[in-house]
C-alpha positions in Angstrom: 24.6 -99.6 -29.5 23.1 -103.1 -29.5 22.4 -104.7 -26.1 21.5 -108.3 -25.0 19.7 -108.0 -21.7 19.9 -111.3 -19.8 17.5 -112.3 -17.0 18.1 -113.7 -13.5 20.7 -116.5 -13.8 20.6 -117.8 -10.2 23.7 -119.9 -10.4 22.7 -121.7 -13.6 26.1 -121.4 -15.4 25.4 -124.2 -17.9 22.3 -122.3 -19.2 24.3 -119.1 -19.3 27.1 -120.6 -21.4 24.4 -122.0 -23.8 22.6 -118.7 -24.1 25.8 -116.7 -24.7 26.9 -119.3 -27.3 23.5 -119.1 -29.1 23.9 -115.3 -29.3 27.4 -115.7 -30.9 29.4 -114.5 -27.9 32.8 -116.2 -27.8 35.5 -116.4 -25.1 38.5 -114.2 -26.0 41.2 -113.0 -23.5 39.4 -114.5 -20.6 35.8 -113.2 -21.2 32.9 -113.7 -23.5 32.7 -111.1 -26.2 30.7 -110.2 -29.2 31.9 -108.2 -32.3 29.2 -105.6 -32.1 26.9 -106.2 -29.0 27.1 -105.8 -25.2 25.4 -107.9 -22.5 23.5 -106.3 -19.6 22.8 -108.5 -16.6 19.7 -107.6 -14.6 21.2 -109.0 -11.3 20.4 -112.1 -9.3 23.4 -114.0 -10.5 23.6 -116.2 -7.4 21.6 -118.5 -5.1 19.4 -121.5 -5.9 21.6 -123.0 -8.6 24.7 -125.3 -8.4 27.3 -123.0 -10.0 27.0 -119.7 -8.3 30.7 -118.7 -8.3 31.1 -119.8 -11.9 28.0 -117.7 -12.9 29.1 -114.6 -11.1 32.7 -115.0 -12.4 31.5 -115.1 -16.0 29.6 -111.9 -15.5 32.4 -110.2 -13.5 35.0 -111.0 -16.2 32.7 -109.7 -18.9 32.0 -106.4 -17.0 35.7 -105.9 -16.2 36.6 -106.5 -19.8 34.0 -104.1 -21.2 31.8 -106.7 -22.9 28.9 -106.4 -20.4 27.2 -104.1 -17.9 25.2 -105.1 -14.8 22.8 -103.8 -12.2 22.5 -105.1 -8.6 19.8 -107.7 -7.8 18.2 -108.3 -4.5 20.2 -111.5 -4.1 23.5 -109.6 -4.5 22.3 -107.0 -2.0 21.2 -109.8 0.4 24.6 -111.5 0.1 26.5 -108.4 1.0 24.2 -107.8 4.0 24.4 -111.5 5.1 28.2 -111.3 5.3 28.6 -107.7 6.7 28.6 -107.2 10.4 26.3 -104.6 11.7 28.4 -101.6 12.7 26.0 -100.7 15.5 25.4 -104.3 16.8 28.7 -106.2 17.3 28.4 -109.9 16.6 25.2 -109.4 14.4 24.9 -109.0 10.7 23.0 -106.6 8.5 21.0 -109.5 7.2 20.1 -111.8 10.2 21.3 -115.4 10.0 17.9 -116.9 10.6 16.6 -120.1 9.0 14.8 -118.3 6.2 17.8 -116.2 5.1 20.3 -119.1 5.4 18.1 -121.3 3.3 17.7 -118.7 0.6 21.5 -118.2 0.5 22.4 -121.9 1.1 23.6 -122.9 -2.4 26.0 -119.9 -2.6 27.0 -120.2 1.0 28.2 -123.8 0.5 30.4 -122.7 -2.4 31.7 -119.7 -0.5 32.7 -121.9 2.5 34.7 -124.1 0.1 36.3 -121.2 -1.7 36.7 -118.2 0.7 39.0 -116.4 -1.7 36.2 -116.3 -4.3 33.7 -115.2 -1.6 35.7 -112.1 -0.7 36.4 -111.3 -4.4 32.8 -111.5 -5.4 31.4 -109.7 -2.4 33.8 -106.9 -3.0 32.6 -106.8 -6.6 28.9 -106.9 -5.7 29.5 -103.7 -3.6 30.5 -101.9 -6.7 27.3 -102.7 -8.7 24.9 -99.9 -9.6 21.3 -100.0 -8.6 20.2 -99.0 -12.1 21.4 -98.0 -15.5 20.0 -95.0 -17.3 21.7 -95.2 -20.6 21.0 -92.8 -23.5 19.0 -95.5 -25.3 17.5 -97.8 -22.6 17.0 -98.2 -18.9 17.7 -101.3 -16.8 16.8 -102.0 -13.1 16.3 -105.3 -11.3 12.7 -105.0 -10.2 11.1 -101.6 -10.6 11.8 -98.2 -12.3 10.5 -95.8 -9.7 11.0 -92.0 -9.9 10.3 -91.5 -6.2 12.9 -94.0 -5.0 15.5 -92.6 -7.3 14.9 -89.1 -5.9 15.1 -90.3 -2.3 18.4 -92.1 -2.8 20.1 -89.8 -5.3 21.8 -87.6 -2.7 23.6 -90.6 -1.3 24.5 -92.6 -4.4 28.0 -92.8 -5.6 28.7 -91.2 -8.9 28.2 -94.5 -10.8 24.8 -95.2 -8.9 26.4 -97.8 -6.7 25.7 -97.6 -3.0 28.0 -95.9 -0.5 28.8 -97.8 2.6 26.6 -95.5 4.7 23.7 -95.8 2.3 24.0 -99.6 2.3 23.6 -99.7 6.1 20.6 -97.3 6.0 19.1 -99.5 3.2 19.1 -102.4 5.6 17.2 -100.5 8.4 13.5 -101.2 8.3 11.5 -98.0 8.8 14.0 -95.7 7.1 13.3 -94.1 3.7 16.4 -95.6 2.3 15.2 -99.1 3.1 11.8 -98.5 1.5 13.4 -97.0 -1.6 15.9 -99.8 -2.0 13.2 -102.4 -1.4 11.1 -100.9 -4.2 13.9 -100.9 -6.7 15.2 -104.4 -6.0 12.0 -106.3 -4.8 9.2 -104.3 -6.5 6.5 -101.9 -5.1 3.4 -102.5 -3.2 0.3 -100.3 -3.2 -2.1 -99.9 -0.3 -5.6 -101.2 -0.9 -8.7 -99.0 -0.2 -9.9 -98.9 3.4 -11.6 -102.1 4.4 -10.3 -104.1 1.4 -7.9 -107.1 1.9 -7.1 -110.4 0.4 -5.4 -113.7 1.4 -2.0 -114.3 -0.1 -0.7 -117.7 -1.2 0.5 -118.5 2.4 -2.9 -117.7 3.8 -1.9 -114.3 5.3 -4.4 -111.4 5.0 -3.0 -108.5 3.2 -4.1 -104.8 3.0 -1.4 -104.0 0.3 -0.6 -105.8 -2.9 2.4 -106.2 -5.2 1.9 -103.9 -8.2 2.2 -104.5 -11.9 4.0 -101.2 -12.1 4.7 -101.4 -15.8 1.0 -101.0 -16.5 0.7 -97.7 -14.8 0.1 -94.6 -16.9 -1.6 -96.6 -19.7 -5.0 -95.3 -18.8 -7.6 -96.6 -16.3 -6.1 -99.5 -14.3 -8.3 -100.9 -11.5 -6.9 -102.6 -8.4 -8.4 -105.8 -9.7 -6.1 -105.9 -12.7 -3.0 -104.3 -11.1 -2.2 -107.0 -8.5 0.7 -109.3 -9.0 0.8 -113.0 -7.8 -2.7 -113.2 -6.5 -4.9 -116.3 -6.8 -7.7 -115.5 -9.2 -10.4 -116.0 -6.6 -8.7 -113.4 -4.4 -8.0 -111.1 -7.3 -11.7 -111.1 -8.3 -12.5 -109.8 -4.8 -10.6 -106.6 -5.3 -12.4 -103.4 -6.3 -12.8 -102.0 -9.8 -11.8 -98.4 -8.9 -8.7 -97.0 -10.5 -5.3 -96.8 -8.8 -4.5 -93.4 -7.2 -3.3 -90.8 -9.6 0.0 -90.5 -7.8 0.7 -94.2 -8.3 0.2 -93.7 -12.1 2.6 -90.7 -12.1 5.2 -92.5 -10.0 5.6 -95.6 -12.1 4.3 -94.6 -15.5 6.8 -95.5 -18.3 7.8 -92.4 -20.4 8.5 -94.2 -23.7 12.1 -95.1 -23.1 12.6 -98.8 -23.3 13.0 -100.3 -19.8 14.1 -103.8 -18.9 13.9 -105.6 -15.6 14.0 -109.1 -14.1 12.9 -110.5 -10.7 9.3 -111.6 -11.2 9.6 -115.3 -12.0 7.5 -115.1 -15.2 6.9 -118.6 -16.7 4.5 -118.3 -19.6 6.3 -119.1 -22.8 7.2 -117.8 -25.3 8.3 -114.6 -23.6 6.7 -111.3 -24.5 7.1 -107.6 -23.5 5.0 -106.5 -20.5 4.0 -103.3 -22.4 5.1 -101.6 -25.6 8.1 -100.0 -23.8 8.8 -102.4 -20.9 10.1 -106.0 -20.8 10.8 -108.6 -18.1 13.6 -111.0 -18.8 13.2 -113.3 -15.8 11.5 -116.5 -16.9 12.3 -118.7 -13.8 15.4 -120.7 -14.9 15.8 -121.5 -11.1 12.4 -123.2 -11.0 12.9 -125.3 -14.1 12.0 -122.5 -16.5 14.0 -120.8 -19.2 17.0 -118.4 -19.2 16.1 -115.6 -21.7 17.6 -112.5 -23.1 16.1 -109.6 -25.0 18.2 -108.6 -28.0 17.7 -104.8 -28.3 18.7 -103.1 -31.6 17.3 -99.6 -31.3 13.6 -100.2 -31.5 11.3 -98.0 -29.4 8.4 -100.4 -29.5 9.5 -103.7 -28.0 8.7 -107.0 -29.7 8.3 -110.6 -28.6 10.4 -111.5 -31.7 13.5 -110.1 -30.0 13.6 -112.6 -27.2 16.3 -115.3 -27.3 16.3 -118.3 -25.0 17.7 -121.8 -24.4 
C-alpha cells in the first residue's frame, strides 16, 4: 500500500486542493481519488483558516469513500468539547467558552453559526475519528506516539481506536489519567526537569518541565539541553547536559516502524524527516508556511526526497 500523509490543513482548502492536484488525485463520484494511493490526514483540519467546513468536507468525503484515512487532531477534540455540554455541570461545556478558547476556534465558529447543519454533521463525524492508526506498514498519530498513553487508554477505546462518550468526558477532566494520556497523544509530551532547574518560556513564564522532542528518544545519549522543543536558544543553553531518564527513552523510543505526525508548526524548508523512521508533516500553512505531504512507498528509512508540497 502506498500512502500520502498530509499535514495540518487548518481550514486552508485552496492549498489542500492544490496539493491533491499535484499528487494526481482527481475528483470522482464526489471525492478525490488516486488510482493506487491513499491519503492519511494527521488531523487539525479546522481553525485559523477561512475555509474550515470545505476543508473538513473534502477529508470526510474521501474517508467515507475509502480514498483516505484520518486521525483526530487536538483541534477536532477541542471542537467537540467546545460544543458538548458538561454532563455533570448543566449550562457549562467540556471546553470552557473563555476568551482564549473562543479566539482559537473563532474562524470555524463563524462558519458553524452560518451553517448549523454542517456544524452538526462535522461534529458527529469528528467523534468517530481514531486517536491513532497502527497499520501493518506505518503508524500515524497527531502529536506523539506514546506506549504509556496507549496502554492507559486501551481499555476504554472503541474497537476502531475512537473515543467512547465516557472516555471523551474523562479526557476533558484535568487531573485524570485519561486527560494526561489524551493530552500527550494530541498535544505532545512534557518531561520534568531535574530538581532546581527551570527556564523562561516565550511568554516569560518560568517552567520546570519542557516540551520534548520525543522522536529523538532511544537514539542514544540525549541531554536535556538538546531534547527541549520551542525554547529560545539562550534558555536552552541553560539546561543541563545530563541524559534524559531511562524510562523516557523507553516510553517514546521509535522501534523502527515508520511513524508520521503533525502538530508542531515546523517551518524550515525544505521539509526533512525528524529521524530515520519518524517524520513531521506540519509545516505551518496556517502561519504563512507550506502544506506538505510525505509520499510513502514502502521504505523503512524515510527520506527528504519523499516530501511533496505546494
